[in-house]
N, C-alpha and C positions, 0 to 999 in steps of 0.2 A: 225530203220533208216527210215527217212521220205523222200519220193520221190514224187515230183510233176511233172506231165507231162503237158507241154504246147503245144498246137497245133497251127500252123500258119493258115493263112486265105486261102491259095491256095490249100490245099489238105485235103483229108479224109483218115485216116489211120486205117486199120482194125487190131486190136490186139486180137488174140484169147487167151482166158483164158483156164483153165484146162479142161473145157468141150469140148468134141469132138463130131462131128455128129455121129449118129448111122450108122453102116455099112450097114444095110439093112432097108431101109425105104419104100420098096415096089415100084412097078412100077406104072406109071400113070394110068394104067387100073384098079389097085386095089384101088387107092385113088381117090375118087370123087373130081373133081375140082369145086369150087363154081362158080355159075353164079349169076350175080346181087349181091345183098347184102349178101354175105357169106351164101350161101345155106347150110343148115345143122347146123347152129349155131344161138343162140339168144345172141346178143352182146349188152351190156348196159354200157354206161358211168356212173359210180357211182359218180365221182367228178373230178374236175380239180383244182389243187392248184398251186400257185406260191411260190417258195422257193429259197433261196440263197444257201442252202446246201442240199444234198440228200445222205443218206446212202443206197446203193443199196441192193435189195433182189435178190438173184441169181435164183429164180424160173422162169423157162422158158427162161433163158438167154443162148445163145450159145457163144457169144463173145462181145467185146467192139468195138465201133466206136468212135474215138475221133474226135470231131468237134469243130469249132470255138465257143468261148463263154463259155467254160467250162474247168476246170482243174480237174485232178484226183489225189487225194492224196491216195497212196496205203494204204489199210487197214482202211481208214477213209471214203472214198466216194468221191462224186463230189462236187465241189464248182463253183458257177457261177462267171465268170470274171466280172470286172468292166463294168457297162452298160448292163449287161445281167442278166437274171434270169432263173431258171429251171421251165418249165411248166411240171407238173406231171399229166398225165391223168390216172386215176384209172378206170379200167373196170372189169366187171364180165362177163365171157363168159361161156355159157352152150352149150354143144353139144346136139342137139335135134334129130339128125339122126345118127343111129349107123354106125360107120365107117367113118363119115365125118372128113376130115382134111382140114386145111388151112395153106399153107406156108406163113409165114410173111416175105415178101421180100420188101426191101426198104421202111420200115415204116417211114412215114413223117407226120408232122402236117402242115396244110395249113392255112395261115393267111388271113385276110380280103382283102389283096392286091393280093392274089393268089401266094404269095411266099411260097416255100416249106422249111421246117425246118427238118433236119435229127435228128433221135433219137441217143442216146449214146450207144445203144445196137444192137446186132444182136439177134433175137429171135428164139426159137424153134417153130416148127409148132403147131397150135392149133389142138386139137382133141384127144390127148392121154388120157386126163382126161375128165370125163363127165361134170365137172364144175370146173372152175379155175379163180381166180382173177389174173389180170395182171396189171402191172404199166408200162407206157410208158413215158420216160423222154426226153424232148426236150429243149436244150438251145436256148433261144430267147432273142432278145433285149428287155430291160425293156419297158413295156407298149404295146408290140405286142399283137394284138387281134387275137386269133386263132379261126378258124371257123369249121374245121373238121380234123379228123385223117384218114389217108389212110393206111390201113394195107397191101394191095396188090394192084396191078394196077387197078383191077375192084371192090375193096371193100373199101368204105369209110363210116365213121360215123360222123354225125354232132355233134359238141360239144356244151354244154350248155353255 
């Protein structure tokens, strides 16, 4: 059975998949909060690509956020709507300080006009693994020039 989910322009819908948050993630006193550019992590953008379709990898994913410009075909992945493309930001993240964590809240890409573009996922925090690749997917209007990715309110990385 093929099911396509289309999302309107006026809302953001969170759909939680089979993954659920861990019951015990520690108190704020146990998990260092990064200051400045993600203290305790070495974060590198390895590439940025533009595609019309993307088959997701579940690593580091907590749930889905369906946003304007993308359709989800269950079991097949994401397809950009007419006039949109999917910007896929590939990153390699190394934890350089033992115990460092970084909650990925409201991950957005910021374009050259300062407009924010939401990702299609909710992500697990960084820090469980010493090194991990992550993909961040953003539906954007075709031709949009992205300048940086914001992983948390005080953590952003310039894009090539």
